[in-house]
C-alpha positions in Angstrom: -38.3 -102.9 -17.0 -39.3 -100.1 -14.6 -36.5 -98.0 -13.2 -36.1 -97.4 -9.4 -37.8 -94.0 -9.6 -40.7 -95.4 -11.4 -41.0 -98.4 -8.9 -41.0 -95.9 -6.1 -43.9 -93.7 -7.7 -45.8 -96.9 -8.1 -45.4 -98.1 -4.4 -46.6 -94.5 -3.5 -49.6 -95.1 -5.5 -50.1 -98.5 -4.1 -49.8 -97.4 -0.6 -52.0 -94.5 -0.7 -54.8 -96.6 -2.6 -57.0 -97.4 0.4 -57.0 -93.6 1.3 -58.3 -92.6 -2.1 -60.8 -95.4 -1.9 -62.0 -93.6 1.4 -61.8 -90.3 0.1 -63.9 -91.4 -3.0 -61.7 -90.5 -6.0 -63.7 -93.1 -7.7 -67.5 -94.1 -7.1 -68.3 -97.6 -7.7 -69.8 -97.5 -11.0 -70.4 -101.2 -11.2 -70.9 -101.8 -7.5 -74.2 -104.2 -8.2 -71.8 -106.6 -9.9 -70.2 -107.5 -6.0 -71.3 -110.8 -4.5 -72.2 -108.8 -1.2 -74.1 -111.4 0.6 -76.1 -108.9 2.9 -75.5 -105.6 1.6 -73.4 -102.9 0.1 -71.8 -99.9 1.6 -68.2 -98.6 1.7 -68.2 -98.2 5.4 -67.9 -102.1 5.6 -64.4 -101.7 4.7 -63.3 -101.7 8.5 -63.8 -103.9 11.5 -66.4 -106.6 11.4 -68.0 -104.7 8.6 -71.6 -102.9 8.6 -73.6 -104.1 11.5 -77.0 -105.2 10.4 -80.2 -103.9 11.7 -81.7 -106.6 14.4 -85.3 -107.5 14.3 -88.1 -108.8 12.0 -90.2 -106.5 9.9 -92.5 -106.0 12.9 -89.6 -104.5 14.9 -87.9 -103.0 11.8 -91.1 -101.1 10.7 -91.4 -99.2 14.4 -87.7 -98.0 14.2 -86.3 -101.2 15.3 -87.6 -101.3 19.0 -88.3 -104.3 20.9 -86.2 -104.4 24.1 -89.4 -103.2 26.2 -92.1 -104.9 24.0 -94.4 -107.8 24.9 -96.7 -108.9 22.0 -98.2 -112.6 21.8 -99.0 -112.0 18.1 -95.5 -111.8 16.9 -91.8 -113.3 17.8 -89.8 -110.5 19.2 -86.3 -112.0 19.5 -84.7 -108.7 20.6 -85.1 -109.5 24.2 -84.7 -113.1 25.2 -87.4 -112.4 28.1 -90.2 -111.6 25.3 -90.2 -115.1 24.2 -92.8 -115.8 27.0 -95.3 -113.5 26.0 -97.6 -115.9 24.0 -100.6 -118.2 23.9 -99.9 -121.2 26.3 -100.0 -123.8 23.3 -99.1 -121.6 20.2 -96.1 -122.4 17.8 -94.9 -119.3 16.2 -92.6 -119.0 13.0 -91.2 -116.0 11.2 -89.6 -115.9 7.9 -88.4 -112.8 6.5 -86.7 -111.2 3.4 -85.1 -108.0 2.7 -84.6 -105.7 -0.5 -82.5 -102.6 -0.5 -82.1 -99.5 -3.0 -78.9 -97.3 -2.0 -78.0 -94.3 -3.6 -74.4 -93.0 -3.2 -73.2 -89.4 -3.5 -69.5 -87.9 -2.8 -68.1 -84.3 -3.3 -65.9 -84.5 -6.2 -63.8 -81.8 -5.0 -62.3 -84.2 -2.6 -61.4 -86.5 -5.6 -57.8 -86.4 -7.1 -58.2 -84.1 -10.2 -62.1 -83.4 -9.1 -63.6 -80.1 -9.8 -67.1 -78.7 -10.1 -70.1 -78.5 -7.9 -72.0 -81.8 -9.0 -71.9 -84.8 -6.7 -70.4 -88.2 -7.8 -73.1 -90.6 -7.8 -74.0 -94.3 -8.1 -76.8 -96.8 -7.0 -77.1 -100.2 -5.9 -79.7 -102.9 -5.3 -79.6 -105.9 -3.1 -82.0 -108.8 -2.3 -81.5 -111.2 0.5 -83.2 -113.8 2.9 -83.1 -111.8 6.4 -84.2 -114.3 9.1 -85.8 -117.6 10.1 -87.1 -117.8 13.6 -89.2 -120.4 15.5 -90.6 -120.2 18.9 -92.9 -122.8 20.8 -93.8 -123.3 24.5 -91.9 -125.4 26.9 -94.2 -125.9 30.0 -96.7 -123.5 31.3 -95.3 -119.9 31.5 -91.8 -120.7 29.7 -91.0 -120.9 26.0 -88.0 -121.9 23.5 -86.9 -120.1 20.6 -84.3 -120.8 17.8 -83.4 -118.9 14.7 -80.7 -117.6 12.3 -80.1 -113.6 11.6 -77.4 -111.8 10.0 -74.8 -110.0 12.2 -72.8 -108.2 10.0 -72.3 -107.7 6.3 -69.2 -106.6 4.0 -69.9 -105.6 0.6 -67.8 -102.8 -1.4 -66.0 -102.4 -4.9 -63.8 -99.4 -5.9 -62.1 -99.1 -9.2 -59.8 -96.3 -10.2 -57.1 -96.2 -12.9 -53.4 -94.9 -13.0 -53.1 -91.2 -13.7 -49.4 -90.6 -13.3 -47.9 -90.0 -16.8 -44.5 -91.4 -16.0 -45.7 -94.7 -14.7 -48.3 -95.2 -17.7 -45.2 -94.6 -20.0 -43.3 -97.3 -18.5 -45.9 -99.7 -17.4 -49.0 -98.8 -19.5 -52.7 -98.7 -18.5 -53.1 -99.9 -14.9 -56.4 -100.6 -13.2 -56.7 -100.6 -9.2 -59.6 -102.5 -7.5 -60.4 -102.8 -3.9 -63.2 -105.3 -3.2 -65.0 -106.7 0.0 -67.7 -109.2 0.4 -69.2 -111.8 2.8 -71.3 -111.9 5.8 -71.2 -113.0 9.6 -74.4 -114.9 10.8 -75.9 -115.4 14.2 -77.5 -118.8 15.3 -79.2 -118.6 18.7 -81.0 -120.9 21.0 -83.1 -119.2 23.7 -85.5 -119.8 26.4 -87.3 -117.5 28.9 -89.8 -117.9 31.7 -92.5 -115.7 33.7 -92.7 -115.4 37.4 -95.4 -113.7 39.2 -97.3 -113.0 36.0 -95.3 -109.7 35.8 -91.4 -110.8 35.7 -90.0 -112.2 32.9 -86.4 -113.4 32.4 -84.5 -115.2 29.3 -81.2 -116.1 27.8 -79.8 -116.9 24.4 -77.0 -118.9 23.6 -75.7 -117.4 20.3 -73.2 -118.9 17.6 -71.4 -116.8 15.2 -70.1 -118.0 11.8 -69.1 -116.4 8.5 -66.5 -115.7 6.0 -65.1 -112.2 5.1 -63.2 -111.4 2.1 -61.0 -108.2 1.5 -58.7 -108.0 -1.3 -57.0 -105.5 -3.8 -55.6 -105.9 -7.2 -53.4 -103.9 -9.7 -54.2 -105.0 -13.3 -52.0 -104.2 -16.1 -54.4 -103.7 -19.0 -52.1 -102.8 -22.1 -48.7 -104.0 -21.0 -48.7 -108.0 -21.0 -45.2 -108.1 -19.7 -46.2 -107.4 -16.2 -48.0 -109.6 -14.1 -51.2 -108.5 -12.3 -50.9 -108.5 -8.5 -53.8 -109.7 -6.4 -53.5 -109.5 -2.4 -55.9 -109.6 0.4 -57.3 -111.1 3.5 -59.9 -114.1 4.1 -61.2 -114.0 7.7 -63.2 -117.4 8.5 -64.9 -116.7 11.8 -66.9 -118.5 14.5 -67.6 -117.6 18.0 -69.8 -118.5 20.9 -71.5 -115.8 23.0 -74.6 -115.1 25.1 -77.5 -112.6 25.7 -79.7 -112.1 28.8 -83.0 -110.2 29.2 -85.3 -109.2 31.6 -88.9 -107.5 31.3 -91.2 -106.2 33.9 -94.8 -105.5 33.3 -97.0 -103.3 35.2 -100.6 -103.2 34.7 -102.3 -99.7 34.3 -105.8 -98.7 33.9 -108.0 -101.0 31.7 -106.2 -103.2 29.3 -103.2 -100.9 29.3 -99.7 -102.0 30.9 -96.2 -100.5 30.8 -93.2 -102.6 30.3 -89.5 -101.8 31.1 -87.0 -104.2 29.7 -83.3 -104.6 29.9 -80.9 -106.6 27.8 -77.2 -107.4 28.0 -74.8 -109.0 25.2 -71.7 -110.6 26.5 -68.4 -109.6 24.8 -67.5 -112.0 21.8 -63.9 -112.8 20.7 -63.9 -114.5 17.3 -62.0 -117.4 16.5 -61.0 -119.1 13.1 -58.6 -118.6 10.4 -56.8 -115.5 9.0 -55.6 -116.3 5.4 -53.2 -113.8 4.2 -52.3 -114.2 0.4 -50.7 -112.5 -2.7 -50.6 -114.0 -6.1 -49.6 -112.9 -9.8 -51.7 -113.4 -12.7 -50.2 -113.4 -16.5 -50.6 -115.1 -19.7 -49.0 -118.3 -18.5 -51.0 -118.8 -15.5 -51.3 -118.0 -11.7 -48.2 -117.8 -9.6 -48.6 -117.6 -5.5 -46.4 -114.9 -4.2 -47.3 -115.2 -0.8 -49.6 -117.3 1.5 -50.1 -117.6 5.3 -52.8 -119.1 7.3 -52.8 -118.2 11.0 -55.1 -118.4 13.8 -57.8 -115.3 13.9 -57.2 -113.3 16.6 -58.0 -109.7 15.7 -61.8 -109.8 15.4 -63.9 -109.1 18.6 -67.5 -107.6 19.6 -67.8 -105.7 22.8 -70.6 -106.0 25.1 -73.7 -104.3 24.6 -76.3 -102.9 27.0 -79.7 -102.0 25.8 -83.0 -100.6 27.9 -86.4 -100.1 26.4 -90.0 -98.9 27.7 -93.2 -99.5 26.0 -96.9 -98.6 27.0 -99.4 -100.8 25.4 -103.1 -101.1 25.0 -103.6 -104.9 24.4 -105.5 -104.7 21.1 -105.5 -101.1 20.3 -102.0 -99.3 20.3 -98.3 -99.4 21.7 -95.7 -97.0 21.8 -92.0 -97.6 22.7 -88.4 -96.4 23.2 -85.3 -98.3 23.0 -81.4 -97.2 23.7 -78.4 -99.5 23.2 -74.8 -98.7 23.7 -71.5 -100.6 23.1 -67.9 -99.5 23.6 -65.6 -100.5 20.7 -62.4 -98.5 21.9 -60.6 -101.7 22.9 -62.5 -103.9 20.6 -60.0 -103.8 17.7 -57.2 -101.7 16.2 -57.0 -101.2 12.6 -54.5 -99.2 10.3 -55.2 -98.2 6.9 -52.5 -96.0 4.9 -53.7 -92.3 4.6 -56.9 -92.8 6.7 -57.3 -92.5 10.4 -59.8 -95.2 11.6 -60.6 -95.1 15.3 -63.0 -97.4 17.3 -65.6 -95.4 19.0 -68.6 -96.0 21.5 -71.6 -97.0 19.3 -75.0 -95.5 20.5 -78.3 -96.0 19.0 -81.8 -94.2 19.8 -85.0 -95.8 18.5 -88.7 -94.7 18.9 -92.0 -96.4 17.4 -95.5 -97.1 17.6 -98.4 -99.2 16.1 -102.1 -98.8 16.1 -105.0 -101.2 15.2 -108.3 -99.5 14.4 -110.5 -102.4 15.0 -108.9 -105.8 15.1 -112.3 -107.7 15.1 -114.2 -105.5 12.6 -116.1 -108.0 10.2 -117.3 -105.5 7.6 -114.0 -103.4 7.0 -110.9 -105.5 6.4 -108.6 -102.3 6.5 -109.7 -101.7 10.1 -108.1 -104.8 11.0 -104.9 -104.0 9.7 -102.0 -103.0 12.2 -100.3 -99.9 11.1 -96.8 -98.9 12.4 -94.2 -96.2 12.3 -90.8 -95.4 14.0 -87.8 -93.4 13.7 -83.9 -94.0 14.7 -80.6 -92.3 15.1 -77.3 -94.4 15.3 -73.9 -93.5 15.8 -71.2 -96.0 14.2 -68.6 -98.0 15.9 -65.7 -96.2 14.5 -64.8 -92.6 13.4 -63.1 -91.6 10.0 -60.6 -88.9 10.1 -62.1 -87.8 13.2 -65.8 -87.7 11.8 -68.5 -89.8 13.5 -70.5 -91.7 11.1 -74.2 -91.6 11.7 -77.3 -93.2 10.3 -80.8 -91.7 10.8 -84.1 -92.6 9.2 -88.0 -93.1 9.5 -90.0 -96.4 9.3 -93.5 -97.3 8.2 -95.3 -100.8 8.0 -98.3 -102.6 8.1 -99.6 -106.2 9.1 -102.0 -107.9 7.0 -104.2 -110.7 9.1 -104.8 -113.7 7.0 -106.6 -116.9 7.9 -107.2 -117.9 11.5 -105.2 -117.3 14.5 -102.5 -114.8 14.4 -101.2 -115.4 11.0 -100.1 -112.1 9.2 -98.0 -111.0 6.5 -95.9 -107.8 7.6 -94.4 -105.3 5.4 -92.0 -102.4 6.3 -90.2 -99.7 4.7 -87.1 -97.9 5.9 -86.1 -94.7 4.7 -82.8 -93.3 5.8 -79.5 -91.8 5.4 -75.9 -92.7 6.5 -73.0 -90.4 6.2 -72.3 -87.2 4.6 -70.9 -85.5 1.5 -68.8 -83.3 3.8 -65.3 -84.1 5.2 -64.2 -86.6 2.6 -66.8 -89.1 3.3 -69.8 -90.7 1.5 -73.7 -90.2 1.7 -76.0 -93.1 1.4 -79.5 -92.6 1.0 -81.5 -95.7 0.9 -85.0 -97.4 0.7 -84.9 -100.8 2.4 -88.1 -102.9 2.2 -88.7 -105.9 4.8 -91.3 -108.7 4.2 -92.1 -111.1 7.0 -94.6 -114.0 7.2 -95.7 -114.7 10.5 -97.1 -118.3 11.1 -99.1 -119.4 14.1 -100.3 -122.8 15.1 -101.9 -124.5 18.2 -100.2 -127.5 19.3 -101.5 -130.2 21.7 -105.0 -129.8 21.3 -107.4 -132.9 21.8 -110.2 -132.8 19.3 -113.8 -133.3 20.8 -115.1 -134.7 17.4 -113.6 -137.0 14.7 
């Protein structure tokens, strides 16, 4: 059996384990084996996880803008008021997928026993369905939309081994793991109307649901007289919220117009279950040590204000800018041994543009394509050990028109970086690919000939 001194050492190691993960004493060498629903990032260890980027491939390939954008060829759900920009009798459907390639790096000097100048590195790949949105007219200048999109994702896995010789001598080799997985999704029902041909208003009713698992384990790999310990939390969450949007379009010269948009997301409090558990594993089976199911009361999302502005030439080009802000400082409180995690104010700046050389060219197909580009800079909703976590990148995209009406296939790429190798943090460099199928049809058309 372990003596008291060894037990105290073991407890100190267990208490410091989360700090070792954040300081990246071990890079996740088998990260791709974690069943993360929507993404994989160590920064999803805290709060509601990593907030997913909003928008379809159309938005994401222009840096994520859309608050001030009106385009009758695509569904833009970032502003509820934009649903009214459409052909009067058109039915629209947008289905999208996402594939990610993420490259991680950490400074080995921050790892226990680490030395040298080479960075610790790892890589992970993900593939997921991203969104499904449909939109159709209600009456004249009003329209309705419904859809499901990701809101936040949790995915991480860290594995390290016991390095204290005294503990190894008493208990044998021990492997520590910290794993998180799950997602929160958002389903919305929205409607909008346009007044005086310039002012559009809209609102969404939002439903959040999902499950997040975060758990740790200590596995005795060589000494079978000790039980392996697994403990963690399961959050089964659900919530109801809303979003409001407004857009005003001002005609300029020719076919050019300027649009300003504003959105406001209501603060959201998640309800559900908070399941906390611990159990032991041995050759004789599984033994529950602790299990408690209490109401979920610690997860919430603050209000978010967004503003956007675009200038568009109907058939040629568009350029735009978005800004969003949300104050998380009172949204949640989290304590992690050895790590200073503080909620912060999240800010995001996005710019983008699109251009179509000649939409109606009948000789050169490449001239009918719509080309897009953009950039973004985002500050995360929490700080680690006093450091602000930022994400920045550039985006590119293209839409390929197919068949009749406004059917198209839209492809986008996001090249960016999150975090840094400084200040005991990790750097993520990623290539994210999105693919959307934009489908159109005309309803309620009475044929003249059979």
